[in-house]
Residue frames as a rotation matrix with the C-alpha (Angstrom) as fourth column:
MET 1
-0.310 0.620 0.721 117.46
-0.492 -0.753 0.436 92.67
0.813 -0.220 0.539 84.38
ALA 2
-0.979 -0.034 -0.203 116.67
0.158 0.506 -0.848 91.91
0.132 -0.862 -0.490 88.03
THR 3
-0.281 0.954 0.107 112.99
-0.226 -0.174 0.958 91.19
0.933 0.245 0.265 88.66
GLY 4
-0.371 0.126 0.920 113.08
-0.929 -0.034 -0.370 89.83
-0.015 -0.991 0.130 92.19
LEU 5
0.687 0.661 -0.303 111.86
-0.684 0.728 0.038 86.49
0.246 0.181 0.952 90.86
GLY 6
-0.056 -0.821 -0.568 115.25
-0.343 0.550 -0.762 84.93
0.938 0.152 -0.312 91.59
SER 7
-0.668 -0.170 0.724 114.30
-0.737 0.025 -0.675 84.68
0.096 -0.985 -0.142 95.29
ALA 8
0.472 0.877 0.093 111.51
-0.877 0.478 -0.047 82.25
-0.086 -0.059 0.995 94.44
GLU 9
-0.323 -0.664 0.674 112.43
-0.661 0.668 0.342 78.63
-0.677 -0.336 -0.655 95.08
THR 10
-0.433 0.246 0.867 110.12
0.483 0.876 -0.008 76.67
-0.761 0.415 -0.498 92.78
PHE 11
-0.875 0.190 0.446 108.43
0.382 -0.295 0.876 77.25
0.298 0.936 0.185 89.45
ALA 12
0.124 0.982 -0.145 105.11
0.867 -0.036 0.498 77.62
0.483 -0.187 -0.855 91.30
ASP 13
0.157 -0.152 -0.976 106.68
0.743 -0.633 0.218 80.32
-0.651 -0.759 0.013 93.52
ILE 14
-0.854 -0.512 -0.094 107.97
0.291 -0.620 0.729 82.16
-0.431 0.595 0.678 90.45
GLU 15
-0.595 0.700 0.395 104.57
0.554 0.001 0.833 81.94
0.582 0.715 -0.388 88.80
GLN 16
0.345 0.758 -0.554 102.71
0.929 -0.191 0.317 83.21
0.134 -0.624 -0.770 91.90
LEU 17
-0.144 -0.487 -0.862 105.14
0.560 -0.758 0.335 86.09
-0.816 -0.434 0.382 92.40
ALA 18
-0.955 -0.201 0.216 104.89
0.283 -0.423 0.861 87.08
-0.082 0.883 0.461 88.74
ALA 19
-0.208 0.960 0.187 101.08
0.758 0.038 0.651 87.01
0.618 0.277 -0.736 88.97
ARG 20
0.359 0.298 -0.885 101.11
0.860 -0.474 0.189 89.25
-0.363 -0.828 -0.427 92.08
ILE 21
-0.577 -0.636 -0.513 103.43
0.328 -0.755 0.567 91.71
-0.748 0.159 0.644 90.36
GLY 22
-0.845 0.298 0.445 101.20
0.435 -0.103 0.894 91.69
0.312 0.949 -0.042 87.27
ARG 23
0.181 0.964 -0.193 98.06
0.908 -0.089 0.408 92.39
0.377 -0.249 -0.892 89.34
SER 24
0.132 -0.215 -0.968 99.83
0.689 -0.682 0.245 95.20
-0.713 -0.699 0.058 91.17
VAL 25
-0.870 -0.480 -0.108 100.96
0.227 -0.586 0.778 96.81
-0.437 0.652 0.620 87.90
ALA 26
-0.551 0.739 0.388 97.47
0.632 0.066 0.772 96.40
0.544 0.671 -0.503 86.41
CYS 27
0.371 0.691 -0.620 95.86
0.927 -0.311 0.209 98.11
-0.048 -0.653 -0.756 89.44
HIS 28
-0.223 -0.550 -0.805 98.38
0.452 -0.790 0.415 100.95
-0.864 -0.271 0.425 89.32
LEU 29
-0.963 -0.149 0.223 97.83
0.261 -0.325 0.909 101.50
-0.063 0.934 0.352 85.58
THR 30
-0.167 0.978 0.123 94.06
0.849 0.079 0.523 101.43
0.502 0.191 -0.843 86.06
GLU 31
0.363 0.272 -0.891 94.22
0.798 -0.585 0.146 104.08
-0.481 -0.764 -0.430 88.79
GLN 32
-0.583 -0.661 -0.473 96.54
0.271 -0.706 0.654 106.26
-0.766 0.253 0.591 86.70
THR 33
-0.849 0.310 0.429 94.26
0.435 -0.051 0.899 106.00
0.301 0.949 -0.092 83.67
LEU 34
0.182 0.947 -0.266 91.19
0.956 -0.107 0.275 106.85
0.231 -0.304 -0.924 85.78
LYS 35
0.082 -0.234 -0.969 93.00
0.556 -0.796 0.239 109.98
-0.827 -0.558 0.065 87.05
GLU 36
-0.855 -0.506 -0.113 93.99
0.170 -0.478 0.862 111.01
-0.490 0.718 0.495 83.53
GLN 37
-0.748 0.609 0.264 90.50
0.377 0.063 0.924 110.46
0.546 0.791 -0.277 82.10
ALA 38
-0.315 0.643 -0.698 88.59
0.866 -0.106 -0.488 111.93
-0.389 -0.758 -0.524 85.05
PRO 39
0.321 0.501 0.804 86.31
0.784 -0.616 0.071 114.72
0.531 0.608 -0.590 83.92
GLU 40
-0.850 -0.524 0.050 87.51
0.441 -0.761 -0.476 118.22
0.288 -0.383 0.878 84.66
VAL 41
0.253 0.965 -0.066 84.90
0.812 -0.174 0.557 119.76
0.526 -0.194 -0.828 86.90
GLY 42
-0.269 -0.261 0.927 84.62
-0.139 -0.942 -0.305 123.18
0.953 -0.211 0.218 88.44
THR 43
-0.995 -0.100 0.026 83.76
-0.032 0.060 -0.998 123.95
0.099 -0.993 -0.063 92.02
GLU 44
-0.325 0.945 0.040 80.08
-0.360 -0.085 -0.929 124.24
-0.874 -0.317 0.368 91.12
VAL 45
-0.992 0.126 0.030 77.85
0.081 0.419 0.904 122.47
0.102 0.899 -0.426 88.63
ALA 46
-0.443 0.895 0.046 74.18
-0.883 -0.445 0.150 122.91
0.155 0.025 0.988 87.72
CYS 47
-0.475 0.416 0.776 71.72
-0.227 0.794 -0.564 120.36
-0.850 -0.444 -0.283 89.05
PRO 48
-0.998 0.061 0.028 70.38
0.045 0.298 0.954 118.37
0.050 0.953 -0.300 86.07
GLN 49
-0.350 0.932 -0.099 66.85
0.935 0.354 0.028 118.55
0.061 -0.083 -0.995 87.51
CYS 50
0.600 0.664 -0.446 66.38
0.730 -0.683 -0.034 122.15
-0.327 -0.305 -0.894 88.71
GLY 51
0.480 -0.482 0.732 69.46
0.532 -0.504 -0.681 123.94
0.697 0.717 0.015 87.38
ARG 52
0.974 -0.125 0.190 70.53
-0.226 -0.608 0.761 125.24
0.020 -0.784 -0.620 90.81
ALA 53
0.181 -0.979 -0.093 74.30
-0.513 -0.013 -0.858 125.67
0.839 0.203 -0.505 91.25
CYS 54
0.990 0.127 0.053 75.61
-0.119 0.591 0.798 122.91
0.070 -0.796 0.601 93.51
ARG 55
0.283 -0.938 0.200 79.04
-0.908 -0.195 0.371 122.45
-0.309 -0.287 -0.907 95.08
MET 56
0.746 -0.133 -0.653 81.11
-0.304 0.804 -0.511 119.77
0.593 0.580 0.559 93.33
THR 57
0.292 -0.675 0.678 83.29
-0.851 0.141 0.506 117.47
-0.437 -0.724 -0.533 95.39
ARG 58
-0.051 -0.338 -0.940 85.23
-0.634 0.738 -0.231 114.27
0.772 0.584 -0.251 94.77
HIS 59
0.548 0.267 0.793 84.44
-0.783 0.496 0.375 111.13
-0.293 -0.826 0.481 96.72
THR 60
-0.599 -0.783 -0.167 86.87
-0.800 0.576 0.169 108.25
-0.036 0.234 -0.971 96.84
ARG 61
0.601 0.799 0.010 85.16
-0.783 0.592 -0.192 105.20
-0.160 0.107 0.981 95.44
ARG 62
-0.425 -0.695 0.580 86.58
-0.533 0.710 0.461 101.68
-0.732 -0.113 -0.672 95.65
LEU 63
0.472 0.506 -0.722 86.24
-0.882 0.278 -0.381 99.81
0.008 0.817 0.577 92.38
VAL 64
0.118 -0.396 0.911 86.82
-0.253 0.875 0.413 96.08
-0.960 -0.279 0.003 92.12
THR 65
0.289 -0.137 -0.947 88.58
-0.957 -0.052 -0.285 95.06
-0.010 0.989 -0.146 88.90
VAL 66
0.903 0.004 -0.431 89.74
-0.099 0.975 -0.199 91.68
0.419 0.223 0.880 87.62
ALA 67
-0.012 -0.993 -0.117 93.23
0.177 0.113 -0.978 92.56
0.984 -0.032 0.175 88.94
GLY 68
-0.468 -0.112 -0.877 92.07
0.876 0.075 -0.477 93.81
0.120 -0.991 0.063 92.34
ALA 69
0.556 0.725 -0.406 90.62
0.796 -0.605 0.011 96.86
-0.237 -0.330 -0.914 94.08
VAL 70
-0.559 -0.655 0.509 91.46
0.741 -0.670 -0.048 100.37
0.372 0.350 0.860 92.88
SER 71
-0.164 0.457 -0.874 90.51
0.638 -0.627 -0.447 103.85
-0.752 -0.631 -0.188 94.12
TYR 72
-0.387 0.141 0.911 88.72
0.796 -0.446 0.408 106.44
0.464 0.884 0.060 92.00
ALA 73
-0.736 0.139 -0.663 88.16
0.319 -0.792 -0.521 110.07
-0.597 -0.595 0.538 93.00
GLU 74
-0.406 0.689 0.600 84.68
0.894 0.164 0.417 110.39
0.189 0.706 -0.682 91.53
PRO 75
-0.977 0.131 0.167 83.19
-0.145 -0.986 -0.077 113.86
0.155 -0.100 0.983 91.00
ALA 76
-0.325 0.910 -0.256 79.77
0.834 0.404 0.376 114.11
0.446 -0.091 -0.890 92.62
SER 77
-0.874 0.123 0.470 77.38
-0.244 -0.947 -0.207 116.72
0.419 -0.296 0.858 93.93
HIS 78
-0.524 0.758 -0.389 74.28
0.847 0.413 -0.336 117.07
-0.094 -0.505 -0.858 96.08
CYS 79
-0.584 0.442 0.682 71.37
0.050 -0.818 0.573 119.41
0.811 0.368 0.456 95.34
GLU 80
-0.962 0.224 -0.156 69.81
0.139 -0.092 -0.986 120.78
-0.235 -0.970 0.057 98.52
THR 81
-0.482 0.822 -0.304 66.71
-0.844 -0.529 -0.091 121.89
-0.236 0.213 0.948 96.59
CYS 82
0.164 0.536 -0.828 65.95
-0.768 0.597 0.234 118.55
0.619 0.597 0.509 94.91
ARG 83
0.285 -0.177 0.942 67.54
-0.831 0.445 0.334 116.52
-0.478 -0.878 -0.020 97.71
ARG 84
0.980 -0.021 0.196 69.38
0.113 0.874 -0.473 114.30
-0.161 0.486 0.859 95.26
ASP 85
0.060 -0.998 -0.025 72.95
-0.178 -0.036 0.983 113.33
-0.982 -0.055 -0.180 94.53
PHE 86
0.975 0.197 0.100 74.29
0.055 0.223 -0.973 113.31
-0.214 0.955 0.207 90.99
PHE 87
0.115 -0.960 0.254 77.51
0.725 0.256 0.640 112.76
-0.680 0.111 0.725 89.08
SER 88
-0.061 -0.230 -0.971 79.12
-0.302 -0.923 0.238 115.55
-0.951 0.308 -0.013 87.10
GLY 89
-0.624 -0.271 -0.733 78.27
-0.719 -0.170 0.674 115.63
-0.307 0.947 -0.088 83.44
THR 90
-0.967 0.230 -0.112 75.92
0.161 0.889 0.430 112.65
0.198 0.397 -0.896 83.47
GLY 91
-0.364 0.879 0.309 72.79
-0.819 -0.460 0.343 113.82
0.443 -0.128 0.887 85.26
GLU 92
-0.011 0.339 -0.941 72.61
0.104 0.936 0.336 110.34
0.995 -0.094 -0.046 86.75
ALA 93
0.698 0.306 0.647 71.49
-0.607 -0.226 0.762 109.94
0.379 -0.925 0.028 90.33
ALA 94
-0.457 -0.882 0.117 74.09
-0.777 0.332 -0.535 108.59
0.433 -0.335 -0.837 92.72
SER 95
0.484 0.651 -0.585 73.53
-0.328 0.754 0.569 105.10
0.811 -0.083 0.579 94.03
GLY 96
0.316 -0.374 -0.872 75.50
0.688 0.724 -0.061 104.88
0.654 -0.581 0.486 97.16
């Protein structure tokens, strides 16, 4: 099985290349799992404070993991009446 590690010249080179490949795979798997487990949300969701129907969107959020940075399309909404942001299904106010 060819891994591309044969191009490394020293044991340290092999180890560093293997670590980079491992981090890359870990980031990819994390992003895939986040996509699979992302809550299914409609185009509108009720504001947890006033109940008004608010448009649901997804915002790309950069998450820093032990393997490196990953992207997450986080569902979020903004209530014009209450003037607050919130995440779908949690009722938590957005912090950023």
